[in-house]
VOGU-3710 file (C-alpha; in Angstrom, 3 decimals, decimal comma):
1> mnvlnfpsal> 53,209/24,952/1,113  54,092/27,810/3,434  53,254/26,822/6,997  51,899/30,292/7,692  49,339/29,887/4,872  48,174/26,448/6,026  45,168/27,642/8,140  43,786/29,732/5,295  44,274/26,836/2,835  42,473/24,532/5,266
11> rrsrwrvpaq> 39,568/26,974/5,527  39,352/27,181/1,721  39,300/23,373/1,408  36,579/23,154/4,066  34,527/25,712/2,161  34,972/23,971/-1,185  33,624/20,591/-0,061  30,128/21,845/0,965  30,052/24,054/-2,118  30,806/21,090/-4,371
21> vawrgwlned> 28,142/19,001/-2,659  25,599/21,809/-3,004  26,536/22,287/-6,663  26,074/18,588/-7,415  22,769/18,593/-5,587  21,595/21,578/-7,592  22,662/19,935/-10,858  20,868/16,690/-9,970  17,651/18,122/-8,514  16,975/21,755/-9,396
31> apvigylfkv> 18,699/22,157/-12,759  16,566/19,502/-14,544  13,396/21,195/-13,283  14,535/24,621/-14,488  15,559/23,114/-17,827  12,170/21,432/-18,184  10,306/24,681/-17,422  12,387/26,495/-20,029  11,661/23,792/-22,613  7,905/23,863/-21,946
41> llacllamwl> 7,806/27,639/-22,276  9,939/27,598/-25,424  7,793/24,896/-27,061  4,581/26,753/-26,171  5,864/30,028/-27,568  7,090/28,299/-30,730  3,685/26,667/-31,219  1,927/29,982/-30,602  4,168/31,829/-33,072  3,688/29,193/-35,784
51> slrfeldqpr> -0,090/29,165/-35,272  -0,285/32,941/-35,576  2,085/32,873/-38,527  -0,174/30,443/-40,381  -3,275/32,365/-39,222  -4,957/29,374/-37,617  -8,238/29,909/-35,768  -7,235/28,670/-32,307  -3,526/28,906/-31,406  -4,480/27,787/-27,902
61> talltvaivm> -5,128/24,269/-29,303  -1,453/24,080/-30,308  -0,409/25,332/-26,857  -2,687/22,803/-25,193  -1,148/20,031/-27,297  2,337/21,053/-26,152  1,216/21,094/-22,535  -0,280/17,601/-22,809  2,563/15,807/-24,611  5,543/17,622/-23,062
71> qsrsgmvfak> 7,545/15,352/-20,744  10,963/15,542/-19,158  12,350/12,778/-21,405  12,422/12,988/-25,181  11,406/9,354/-25,666  8,178/9,904/-23,746  7,448/12,997/-25,846  7,935/11,027/-29,078  5,711/8,164/-27,940  2,977/10,387/-26,554
81> syyrllgtlv> 3,011/12,582/-29,666  2,746/9,561/-31,945  -0,252/8,109/-30,129  -1,879/11,515/-29,734  -1,697/11,962/-33,502  -3,211/8,514/-34,059  -6,002/9,121/-31,564  -6,730/12,559/-33,013  -6,928/11,258/-36,595  -9,300/8,472/-35,590
91> gvlvsfvlva> -11,447/10,897/-33,578  -11,638/13,341/-36,490  -12,620/10,594/-38,931  -15,372/9,393/-36,597  -16,538/13,003/-36,278  -16,820/13,275/-40,066  -18,847/10,063/-40,247  -21,257/10,956/-37,436  -21,829/14,495/-38,687  -22,435/13,182/-42,199
101> lfaqermlfl> -24,995/10,658/-40,918  -26,733/12,488/-38,080  -26,160/16,224/-38,518  -29,914/16,826/-38,479  -30,669/14,294/-35,734  -29,248/15,666/-32,532  -30,410/12,794/-30,304  -29,028/10,078/-32,598  -25,751/11,974/-32,902  -25,407/12,182/-29,108
111> aymalwiglc> -26,420/8,527/-28,697  -23,739/7,287/-31,082  -21,294/9,752/-29,595  -21,950/8,297/-26,126  -21,407/4,796/-27,542  -18,094/5,882/-29,056  -16,967/7,510/-25,792  -17,843/4,310/-23,934  -15,855/2,170/-26,367  -12,851/4,484/-26,164
121> tagsmiyrnh> -12,965/4,501/-22,363  -13,104/0,705/-22,339  -10,144/0,603/-24,741  -8,143/2,874/-22,459  -8,753/0,366/-19,644  -7,590/-2,598/-21,730  -4,388/-1,144/-23,166  -1,406/0,233/-21,289  0,821/3,282/-21,434  0,454/5,561/-24,439
131> qsyafvlagy> -1,825/3,134/-26,315  -4,333/3,782/-23,539  -3,897/7,520/-24,060  -4,598/7,115/-27,798  -8,046/5,724/-26,955  -8,699/8,675/-24,645  -7,744/11,072/-27,453  -9,954/9,290/-29,969  -12,818/9,772/-27,533  -12,655/13,410/-26,621
141> tlcivglpat> -11,484/14,546/-30,064  -15,007/13,717/-31,166  -16,221/16,363/-28,693  -13,680/18,933/-29,850  -14,472/18,494/-33,549  -17,879/16,833/-33,770  -19,891/18,976/-31,370  -19,007/22,357/-32,937  -19,575/20,822/-36,368  -23,174/19,954/-35,475
151> lapeqtfaig> -23,898/23,669/-35,188  -22,414/24,311/-38,647  -22,344/21,003/-40,582  -21,110/22,652/-43,760  -17,874/23,610/-41,940  -17,146/20,120/-40,591  -14,200/19,438/-42,868  -12,687/22,865/-42,280  -12,996/22,471/-38,512  -11,400/19,010/-38,596
161> vtriseimig> -8,506/20,032/-40,811  -7,867/23,161/-38,742  -7,811/21,207/-35,464  -5,427/18,638/-36,955  -3,173/21,441/-38,227  -3,077/23,081/-34,807  -2,367/19,768/-33,095  0,388/18,987/-35,604  2,045/22,325/-34,889  1,921/21,553/-31,171
171> lisatlvsdl> 3,399/18,083/-31,681  6,181/19,353/-33,927  7,060/22,133/-31,489  7,150/19,764/-28,503  9,254/17,090/-30,220  11,741/19,555/-31,707  12,350/21,387/-28,453  12,508/18,166/-26,442  15,046/16,587/-28,770  17,235/19,625/-29,491
181> vfpqrmwdvm> 17,226/21,694/-26,285  18,883/20,034/-23,268  17,751/16,564/-24,406  17,300/13,930/-21,720  17,089/10,387/-23,026  14,709/7,732/-21,823  17,408/5,137/-22,451  19,521/6,663/-19,656  16,578/6,428/-17,266  16,030/2,789/-18,190
191> lasvrrrfqd> 19,676/1,886/-17,611  19,655/3,682/-14,265  16,459/1,831/-13,296  17,913/-1,555/-14,263  21,137/-0,866/-12,356  19,319/0,357/-9,256  16,985/-2,649/-9,295  19,862/-5,131/-9,371  21,704/-3,272/-6,610  18,577/-3,237/-4,434
201> fsdllraaas> 18,012/-6,946/-4,968  21,667/-7,744/-4,220  21,446/-5,759/-0,977  18,243/-7,590/-0,078  19,896/-10,943/-0,796  22,855/-10,125/1,465  20,489/-9,035/4,243  18,543/-12,287/3,906  21,753/-14,315/4,213  22,969/-12,538/7,350
211> qpadlvpgrl> 19,836/-11,526/9,284  16,852/-13,400/10,718  14,103/-13,836/8,148  11,571/-11,800/10,124  13,853/-8,722/9,966  14,209/-8,750/6,168  11,569/-6,552/4,470  10,833/-9,233/1,870  7,142/-8,519/1,328  7,533/-4,780/0,838
221> avlrfigdif> 10,590/-5,295/-1,349  8,750/-7,726/-3,626  5,870/-5,280/-3,947  8,284/-2,486/-4,827  9,848/-4,729/-7,452  6,379/-5,314/-8,932  6,020/-1,585/-9,531  9,554/-1,444/-10,974  8,749/-4,177/-13,474  5,795/-2,322/-14,962
231> slesfrasav> 7,591/1,028/-14,785  10,443/-0,420/-16,814  7,956/-1,819/-19,327  6,433/1,647/-19,645  9,891/3,178/-20,103  10,715/0,568/-22,742  7,560/1,398/-24,680  8,510/5,097/-24,639  12,197/4,670/-25,464  11,561/2,502/-28,513
241> mendesrlqr> 11,090/5,675/-30,609  14,069/7,502/-29,157  17,161/6,001/-30,794  18,494/2,905/-32,528  20,094/1,492/-29,397  16,837/1,418/-27,436  15,025/-0,179/-30,377  17,662/-2,899/-30,682  17,751/-3,563/-26,934  13,978/-3,646/-26,409
251> lrlsrmnqef> 13,768/-7,446/-26,692  16,439/-7,970/-24,058  14,746/-5,532/-21,708  11,487/-7,421/-22,099  13,293/-10,669/-21,349  14,934/-9,106/-18,290  11,539/-8,124/-16,951  10,222/-11,662/-17,342  13,299/-13,128/-15,675  13,179/-10,683/-12,785
261> mevsttfhaf> 9,530/-11,550/-12,159  10,568/-15,149/-11,631  13,578/-14,214/-9,482  11,579/-11,996/-7,132  8,806/-14,578/-6,714  11,202/-17,453/-5,975  13,091/-15,310/-3,474  9,860/-14,390/-1,702  8,815/-18,057/-1,580  12,172/-18,975/-0,032
271> mqlllrqrrq> 11,887/-16,238/2,609  8,368/-17,388/3,464  9,704/-20,921/3,938  12,359/-19,638/6,355  9,752/-17,725/8,352  7,480/-20,767/8,578  10,305/-23,008/9,766  11,163/-20,594/12,570  7,507/-20,296/13,592  7,227/-24,096/13,704
281> grgnvaealq> 10,291/-24,448/15,923  12,669/-25,722/13,229  15,316/-23,055/13,644  18,078/-25,515/12,754  16,534/-26,061/9,300  16,198/-22,315/8,727  19,818/-21,721/9,783  21,067/-24,479/7,482  19,182/-22,946/4,552  20,534/-19,501/5,361
291> vllqplsaat> 24,047/-20,909/5,273  23,314/-22,215/1,766  22,054/-18,756/0,794  25,356/-17,091/1,727  27,384/-18,250/-1,317  24,506/-17,133/-3,529  24,509/-13,660/-1,991  28,296/-13,500/-2,213  28,148/-14,327/-5,931  26,054/-11,193/-6,573
301> sldghsarte> 28,797/-8,920/-5,212  32,137/-7,656/-6,478  34,606/-6,725/-3,729  31,735/-6,277/-1,287  29,499/-4,112/-3,471  26,738/-4,815/-5,958  27,237/-4,612/-9,687  26,940/-0,948/-10,647  27,030/-1,390/-14,425  26,194/-4,012/-17,013
311> healqiavqf> 29,934/-4,601/-17,527  30,272/-5,589/-13,873  27,229/-7,822/-14,334  29,269/-9,846/-16,815  31,753/-10,547/-14,012  28,851/-11,522/-11,748  27,719/-13,986/-14,426  31,181/-15,631/-14,360  30,920/-15,965/-10,573  27,536/-17,630/-10,976
321> eklragfgtt> 29,030/-20,139/-13,411  31,512/-21,168/-10,717  28,782/-21,229/-8,069  26,552/-23,496/-10,148  29,431/-25,872/-10,810  30,046/-26,443/-7,098  26,599/-25,841/-5,648  25,702/-29,543/-5,664  28,708/-30,332/-3,486  27,792/-27,487/-1,128
331> ietarrqlpa> 24,281/-28,889/-0,772  25,544/-32,409/-0,022  27,853/-30,993/2,638  24,927/-29,128/4,209  22,840/-32,324/4,199  25,543/-34,212/6,089  25,880/-31,419/8,654  22,203/-31,459/9,609  21,460/-32,676/13,177  21,289/-36,485/13,289
341> pldeqariaf> 17,769/-37,028/14,688  15,774/-35,126/12,035  12,090/-35,921/11,595  10,554/-36,468/8,170  8,811/-33,074/8,054  12,047/-31,236/8,836  13,905/-33,229/6,169  11,280/-32,423/3,535  11,316/-28,757/4,604  15,075/-28,658/4,085
351> etgvellqrl> 14,755/-30,291/0,667  12,047/-27,766/-0,236  14,397/-24,920/0,616  17,163/-26,560/-1,422  14,796/-26,881/-4,389  13,912/-23,180/-4,159  17,568/-22,183/-3,819  18,533/-24,202/-6,876  15,729/-22,565/-8,838  16,775/-19,128/-7,571
361> teelhayvrt> 20,368/-19,801/-8,625  19,339/-20,743/-12,165  16,980/-17,782/-12,482  19,519/-15,302/-11,141  22,167/-16,652/-13,480  19,854/-16,199/-16,468  18,923/-12,695/-15,324  22,533/-11,616/-14,776  23,529/-12,942/-18,203  20,761/-10,951/-19,864
371> ygalaapaga> 21,656/-7,881/-17,822  25,317/-8,184/-18,765  24,366/-8,603/-22,433  23,329/-4,934/-22,427  27,039/-4,152/-22,479  27,312/-5,631/-25,978  27,507/-3,177/-28,905  24,119/-2,103/-30,221  24,755/-3,715/-33,595  25,351/-7,072/-31,915
381> tlataepvsp> 22,318/-6,914/-29,688  20,092/-9,183/-31,730  22,888/-11,545/-32,708  22,107/-13,940/-29,901  20,890/-17,492/-29,796  18,998/-16,953/-26,558  15,213/-17,253/-26,829  13,332/-14,033/-26,395  10,613/-13,938/-23,769  7,117/-12,972/-24,865
391> rlemhydpla> 5,891/-9,481/-24,293  3,767/-8,687/-21,279  0,246/-9,799/-22,083  -2,904/-7,874/-21,245  -5,026/-9,165/-18,393  -8,053/-7,293/-17,136  -11,480/-7,686/-15,588  -14,077/-7,589/-18,429  -16,829/-6,386/-16,094  -14,663/-3,509/-14,834
401> valagfrgal> -13,875/-2,545/-18,431  -17,575/-2,602/-19,344  -18,487/-0,475/-16,313  -15,756/2,032/-17,160  -17,174/2,338/-20,671  -20,668/2,784/-19,259  -19,405/5,473/-16,890  -17,805/7,414/-19,743  -20,990/7,206/-21,831  -23,107/8,193/-18,820
411> alavlaavwi> -20,986/11,307/-18,199  -21,651/12,480/-21,735  -25,355/11,621/-21,469  -25,812/13,612/-18,236  -24,011/16,692/-19,521  -25,767/16,504/-22,903  -29,135/16,319/-21,133  -28,296/19,423/-19,104  -27,213/21,196/-22,297  -30,381/20,316/-24,210
421> ltdwrsglea> -32,896/20,848/-21,389  -31,487/24,206/-20,279  -30,256/25,437/-23,670  -27,008/26,317/-21,905  -24,743/28,428/-24,106  -21,681/26,810/-22,522  -23,048/23,290/-22,830  -20,451/22,290/-25,431  -17,679/23,437/-23,100  -19,151/21,382/-20,242
431> itigvitstl> -19,463/18,263/-22,400  -15,873/18,566/-23,630  -14,331/18,955/-20,165  -16,649/16,303/-18,724  -15,637/13,753/-21,339  -11,951/14,608/-20,910  -12,043/14,073/-17,145  -14,276/10,984/-17,313  -11,878/9,242/-19,722  -8,508/10,674/-18,744
441> fatapsptqa> -8,502/9,312/-15,184  -10,222/5,980/-15,844  -6,926/4,129/-15,393  -5,692/6,140/-12,391  -5,033/4,151/-9,169  -7,348/6,513/-7,236  -9,630/8,327/-9,722  -11,621/10,169/-7,058  -8,476/11,672/-5,563  -7,203/12,513/-9,048
451> irqffmgavl> -10,466/14,323/-9,857  -10,173/16,263/-6,606  -6,698/17,483/-7,559  -7,825/18,225/-11,105  -10,683/20,341/-9,729  -8,255/22,407/-7,647  -6,101/22,845/-10,729  -9,154/23,922/-12,721  -9,936/26,595/-10,133  -6,346/27,844/-10,237
461> gtglaylcnf> -6,344/27,774/-14,051  -9,559/29,779/-14,120  -8,025/32,457/-11,904  -4,890/32,632/-14,054  -6,980/32,838/-17,226  -8,987/35,731/-15,738  -5,832/37,684/-14,921  -4,328/36,942/-18,314  -7,465/37,788/-20,317  -8,611/40,972/-18,624
471> hwlteaqgfl> -5,405/42,457/-17,209  -2,361/41,254/-19,142  -3,560/40,605/-22,685  -5,303/43,974/-22,849  -1,884/45,630/-22,552  -0,086/43,316/-24,990  1,177/44,825/-28,226  3,086/42,515/-30,553  4,284/38,954/-30,105  6,839/39,758/-27,386
481> mlaiavspgi> 4,225/41,325/-25,096  1,839/38,478/-25,897  4,502/35,951/-24,844  5,119/37,869/-21,613  1,377/37,869/-20,863  0,894/34,099/-21,201  4,231/32,985/-19,708  3,331/33,209/-15,967  0,418/30,804/-16,329  2,460/28,378/-18,432
491> llaawlttrp> 5,416/28,402/-16,035  3,273/27,955/-12,922  1,315/25,050/-14,430  4,519/23,427/-15,718  6,158/23,771/-12,303  3,191/22,050/-10,652  3,511/19,101/-13,039  7,097/18,555/-11,843  5,855/17,938/-8,283  4,649/14,292/-8,068
501> eraimgagtf> 2,076/15,139/-5,414  0,724/18,065/-7,479  1,134/16,741/-11,024  -2,592/16,242/-11,661  -3,317/19,671/-10,229  -0,777/21,068/-12,693  -2,506/19,230/-15,551  -5,849/20,751/-14,559  -4,267/24,205/-14,393  -2,705/23,750/-17,811
511> ivfllhigfn> -5,859/22,493/-19,525  -8,278/25,059/-18,109  -5,880/27,992/-18,445  -5,135/27,269/-22,093  -8,757/26,473/-22,947  -9,842/29,903/-21,699  -6,883/31,949/-22,801  -8,321/35,067/-24,379  -6,953/35,109/-27,882  -7,447/33,191/-31,072
521> saysanpvtf> -6,259/34,794/-34,284  -7,321/38,014/-32,539  -8,076/39,056/-28,959  -11,577/37,891/-28,018  -12,250/37,795/-24,295  -15,791/38,442/-23,103  -16,423/38,495/-19,313  -19,887/36,929/-19,584  -18,705/34,139/-21,872  -15,656/33,590/-19,699
531> mndavadlfa> -17,724/33,184/-16,517  -20,188/30,852/-18,245  -17,367/28,674/-19,529  -15,624/28,671/-16,152  -18,805/27,518/-14,409  -19,279/24,889/-17,122  -15,769/23,525/-16,546  -16,158/23,221/-12,790  -19,645/21,724/-13,120  -18,388/19,127/-15,606
541> vlvagtlygl> -15,509/18,125/-13,331  -17,953/17,733/-10,434  -20,212/15,514/-12,545  -17,253/13,343/-13,572  -16,112/13,125/-9,950  -19,589/12,107/-8,817  -19,711/9,325/-11,394  -16,268/8,113/-10,333  -17,550/7,977/-6,775  -20,696/6,064/-7,766
551> idlstsrwsr> -18,930/3,644/-10,124  -15,641/3,071/-8,312  -13,565/0,432/-10,094  -10,362/0,632/-8,066  -10,865/1,565/-4,408  -14,207/-0,067/-3,607  -14,538/-3,312/-1,682  -16,438/-4,803/-4,620  -13,533/-4,219/-7,010  -11,013/-5,674/-4,556
561> rriaaalrnl> -13,086/-8,826/-4,217  -13,214/-9,101/-8,009  -9,434/-8,819/-8,261  -8,939/-11,375/-5,480  -11,283/-13,784/-7,282  -9,415/-13,244/-10,570  -6,105/-14,014/-8,819  -7,511/-17,199/-7,309  -8,775/-18,275/-10,723  -5,183/-18,248/-11,961
571> vvsacrdpla> -4,365/-21,004/-9,474  -7,510/-22,868/-10,539  -6,365/-22,659/-14,163  -2,888/-23,856/-13,201  -4,464/-26,931/-11,577  -7,091/-27,793/-14,197  -6,151/-26,494/-17,640  -5,155/-29,195/-20,159  -1,827/-27,442/-20,632  -0,322/-26,199/-17,392
581> lrrarletaa> -0,210/-22,442/-17,005  3,387/-21,521/-17,661  5,261/-19,484/-15,069  5,713/-16,445/-17,306  1,974/-16,249/-18,007  1,110/-16,743/-14,344  3,529/-13,991/-13,294  2,322/-11,555/-15,936  -1,366/-12,198/-15,366  -1,196/-11,897/-11,578
591> rdlvqragsa> 0,935/-8,773/-11,502  -0,985/-7,118/-14,327  -4,310/-7,606/-12,551  -2,991/-5,986/-9,373  -1,239/-3,197/-11,276  -4,377/-2,306/-13,225  -6,472/-2,314/-10,053  -4,084/0,219/-8,501  -3,360/-1,897/-5,420  0,354/-1,994/-6,246
601> qriageedra> 0,423/1,812/-5,876  -1,486/1,628/-2,578  0,492/-1,077/-0,799  0,571/0,950/2,413  -3,231/0,993/2,625  -4,864/-1,532/4,904  -7,784/-1,921/2,475  -5,502/-3,272/-0,258  -3,646/-5,676/2,002  -6,007/-8,536/1,119
611> vidwllstle> -5,390/-8,062/-2,614  -1,618/-8,018/-2,097  -1,826/-11,123/0,109  -3,811/-12,932/-2,577  -1,222/-11,878/-5,149  1,636/-13,358/-3,123  -0,310/-16,548/-2,343  -1,228/-16,928/-6,005  2,378/-16,616/-7,108  3,756/-18,943/-4,436
621> ighavialre> 1,197/-21,731/-4,769  0,773/-21,259/-8,515  4,479/-21,834/-9,112  4,466/-24,940/-6,927  1,426/-26,306/-8,774  3,084/-25,742/-12,153  6,239/-27,529/-10,940  4,090/-30,465/-9,824  2,312/-30,697/-13,152  5,599/-30,591/-15,037
631> hlpdirdadl> 6,658/-33,809/-13,260  3,332/-35,642/-13,389  4,040/-37,152/-16,858  7,054/-38,950/-15,304  4,750/-40,957/-13,038  3,710/-44,220/-14,680  2,154/-45,825/-11,609  -1,569/-44,977/-11,509  -1,793/-45,694/-7,763  0,799/-43,002/-7,145
641> avplhtslea> -0,583/-40,523/-9,707  -4,134/-40,587/-8,306  -3,359/-38,878/-4,951  -1,351/-36,201/-6,763  -4,213/-35,458/-9,157  -6,618/-35,477/-6,203  -4,434/-32,944/-4,403  -4,415/-30,658/-7,438  -8,189/-30,840/-7,723  -8,581/-30,124/-3,988
651> iaclfeepsa> -6,319/-27,061/-4,344  -8,401/-25,892/-7,310  -11,638/-26,280/-5,322  -10,146/-24,353/-2,403  -9,105/-21,394/-4,555  -12,339/-21,498/-6,515  -14,527/-21,207/-3,401  -12,482/-20,686/-0,207  -14,065/-22,239/2,844  -13,028/-24,085/5,981
661> aawrhavdci> -14,229/-27,414/4,552  -12,357/-26,920/1,271  -9,230/-25,929/3,184  -9,386/-29,035/5,381  -9,985/-31,268/2,374  -6,996/-29,786/0,507  -4,704/-30,234/3,515  -5,834/-33,865/3,965  -5,302/-34,688/0,288  -1,797/-33,197/0,308
671> eqaldrlsdp> -0,906/-35,113/3,479  -2,090/-38,364/1,880  -0,018/-37,660/-1,231  3,040/-36,943/0,907  2,530/-40,212/2,786  2,389/-42,146/-0,479  5,557/-40,461/-1,724  7,317/-41,273/1,560  6,498/-44,972/1,197  9,590/-46,627/-0,364
681> qeaavlsaat> 7,509/-49,278/-2,113  5,127/-46,776/-3,694  7,839/-44,340/-4,738  10,324/-46,906/-6,026  9,206/-46,263/-9,595  10,358/-42,618/-9,384  13,834/-41,227/-9,719  15,304/-39,643/-6,614  15,265/-36,167/-8,180  11,605/-36,405/-9,287
691> rrtlqsmlhf> 10,489/-37,766/-5,943  12,381/-35,015/-4,105  10,810/-32,308/-6,271  7,290/-33,668/-5,822  7,735/-33,878/-2,059  9,218/-30,381/-1,901  6,414/-28,728/-3,859  3,683/-30,574/-1,970  5,304/-29,681/1,325  5,600/-26,043/0,300
701> ihsallddnt> 1,893/-25,863/-0,597  1,016/-27,705/2,623  3,005/-25,283/4,801  1,554/-22,297/2,906  -1,991/-23,518/3,578  -1,216/-23,988/7,273  0,396/-20,543/7,590  -1,786/-18,205/9,668  -0,416/-15,126/7,874  -1,550/-15,956/4,335
711> alatspesc> -4,609/-14,714/2,482  -6,438/-18,020/2,977  -6,141/-17,608/6,741  -6,904/-13,871/6,988  -9,545/-13,512/4,262  -13,162/-13,398/5,459  -14,045/-15,715/2,592  -11,989/-18,518/4,114  -14,346/-18,789/7,086
//
């Protein structure tokens, strides 16, 4: 290079680096949003053109279908379209039956309609993901088809078939555009989520091995992992329809979720043990356990960094094989290096930490092996001898489900009463929007806040519809001008849905704008009708919001107490059921209850702290109880088995009805059982490994009950 040209070359290189960074940032952040907006607009225009081409009555129904099912990832579009079609078909069939039976009996028709809405709302609370959405669709499709059919019963079949045709056009348009134009696969999102989760956990493990336990954000990290587990399950349910690879890998992903539940809970239990030892003045025990954690954290890294791909996870699995082979020797060395005068409680605390570390090692090894198995070819995915974990089960509060169903039925009853008593010409519009909002947000973490955003979106959608109907559409001649007239509203609503904090507002804008758009097969916008319908929409949303406020199933103190009681009952079941509650079921049930209640999405709120504390206590003590029960059959001496059974029953009584007396009784029973296990004559019938495990689990439960920072200590119910 010419020396004279060096300064200019240096300036060019300095300019290129920020430009490259800005270009990558634009590609990663802004380009996907622009691509999504283009796809939404293209799918809407395609649905509108097809509807007009086939001369359907309401092209806006096809546009509304596109707006509802369109997502950034093609797998989510496929899944949502599939369940929307199922829900629509069921809703149409129920409409045919009710109109055939009660076309002349308006009150009976509305009564059975309210019952159906209640059942569908309850179903949406029981099921997850897009299955929940199918129940919502089956509910409000009855309003879309059944209510207009009551005014003209002889046209019921024609109305139903036309609505299905319009919805089918919308679904076809959305799926085609999503899969053919700039497709973004759900499988890629799932892989990125799995990789990020393992990297985050590896970083957390290294921090725990090198920093004091009180500086490691263990509680918040575990709560974040809870949300990741259910997000990945939702992604898996969506990606199953996307391609062959995701369908073949779905069983492994389910197994990974189960294994990671166990890993995160064991890690949290170990960190809690370290914190308790430091609070009780046993810093030497905590330091010895942290030294044992260091080889485990080192095994999760490759050249100082976490595994970035599933292929690197295979190398991590090999490192874990070596770690497991020599971990027993490492533990014995740590035992010998403990300070000589060590009291019995400190010795048991150390053995408890060793037990948790051994469990964490086995669980992490299983998880890394399953993670690395994703690198296998898709055709070889199912050719494995490993057992497949069960799918996530459904756990819910039956009373909350029943109240949600009652709330949905009550919304319809109130709006129907207003319609009948006032003979409101826009009563059908009000009932439809009211039912949509009363069912659509039943599973939201904060329904009242969601309704508030939806109301703002409805106001914005009304304003856009007014401009479109009476200013833009009046000048439209031909399909091109028609597309130009409706595009601003579609683009603005779609852009709002890409903002997480404004997504519900965007949904409200979309729904109201497209419901009031001023053309069917021909232009038909009447100012009086438009204003009546707009008032009906806003009134219906207000009614739904009022009912959400009166029957609050997620943010009220009553609902939190119900969830806390349901979590405690899991520990009671683990203590008393004839067959011990297995760890996978305990994990799934506890996390599912909290996820459904919305507390996992509100972990920063002080009001939900008690629920989260009960979740963590349930998982910690529940796992220890299950480990105890797994070793009880090995005890042949009745004199030794009795105090262990008494301790389990005392723990069950404490979690069934927390009180100071029950807490004291449980602590006393556990201390008596520990004394019996420490007696060489009493424990001579046990193997050293069984005795050590029983002592470790009892000590862990004992220290958890004595901890002032647990739910039992901070809950008002514990007196």
